[in-house]
N, C-alpha and C positions, 0 to 999 in steps of 0.2 A: 511051179509054174502058176499057181494060185496067186503067188506073192508078185509076180510080175503082170498080172492081171490089176492087181490093187494098185501098183504103183504106175501102171497105163492109164488108169483110170484117175489116180490122183493129179497127173501130169496135165490132163486135159481140163482139168478144173482151175479158174482162174479167181481168185479172190480179188473181191472189189475192195478198193479203200474205203475207211469210213464217211469221207468227203462225199464220194460217188453214191453211196448208199444214202446218205442225208438227201442230196440231190434229187433222188429217184423218188424220196418220199414226198417231195414239194408238188401239190397238187393245185389245179389252176383256181381252186377257192383259195389256197394259201395265197396266191398273186394276187387274187382280188382284194381279199382282206386287207394284205397288206398295201394295195394302192388306195383303198379307202381309208385306212390310216394316215396315210400320207395325204391325203386331201384334206381331212379333218385337220391336221396339223398345220398345213398351209392356211386353212381357213381359221383357226384360232390365232394363228401368228397375225394374221393381217387384220383380224379384230382387235387385236390387242394394240397393234400400231395406230389403226384409226382412234381406240379411245384414248392412248397417249396423247395423239396430236390434238384431239378435240379438248382434252385436258389443259394442254399447254395454250390454246386458243382461248380457251376460258380465262386462263390466269393472265393472258396478254389484254384481253379486252379489259380485265379489271383493272391493270394498271394504265389503260388508256384512259379509263374513267375517272381514275384517280388525278392524272395529270390534267384534265379538261378542268377538273375542280380546284386544282391548285392555280391552274391559268386564270380562272374565274375570280379566285380569291385576289390574286395578285392585280388584274385588271381594275378590281374595284376601287383599289388607291390611284387609278389613273384619270387624267382629266383630258378633255378636248378630242381633236380628231384622231389622235393616238389611241385613245381607249375607244372610239366607233370602229377604228380600224382591227383592234385586238379584238373587239367584241363579235365582230363579221368572221375574223380567224376562228374564234372558239366554238361560232354557229356551226361554221363548215367542218372544223374536226368534231363536233358532237355528233352530227348528221352523218359522219363516214364511220364514227364508232357504232352507230344504232344500226347502219348498212351493214357491216360487219356483224353484229350480233345476229341481224336476220338471217344473213347467210351461214353462219354458224348452226343458227337451228334447221336450216334447210338441211346442212351438212349431215347432223345426227338422223335425219329421215331418209337419207339417201344410201345407196349401197353401189358396189360394182363400180363401172365407168362412170357414172353419175357422180359418185363422191370423189372420184379422182379429179373429174373436171370442175367440182366445187372448190375442191382443197386448192388446186393450182389458183383460181379466181381469187380464192381468200389470200392465197400468199401473194398475189399481186396486189391486191387491196391492203394488206399488212403494210408492203413495202412503199405503198402511195402514202398511206396514213402517218408512218414513220417519218416521212418525207416533211408531210405537211406539218408535223410536231416541231420538227428540226427547224424548219422556216419560219413558225410562228414564235420560237423560242429565240431566233436570231433577231427577229424584229421587236421582242419583248425586251432583250438584252441590251438594246441599242438606246 
């Protein structure tokens, strides 16, 4: 009879699988910590992306400054109206490069939505600058 009592008691007991035991151990503090870790990971990733963009932008601006210097050297050999026209174009290109440099400095100080807005503006300014360089080079090649 005593054996039946132990057998009945054992049948009523349900064992939880290990995964359920681990889930039961997860606390709200664990969830909060995981959420903080995810936010920090996202913030770090975003900062790395911003730094990479700013570095690429700096390299592009250096390249544009070199292109302006090359154009200036080439224009020095020209004469007449063609020289004056190219000097005007180079002056315009130089101004655009300087404007982009100023915006790049603003970008470094910005964060969040302001950073995104400035980046978008810089991308458009870069496209315009590239177009202006291509136009100047076409005129120079003629």
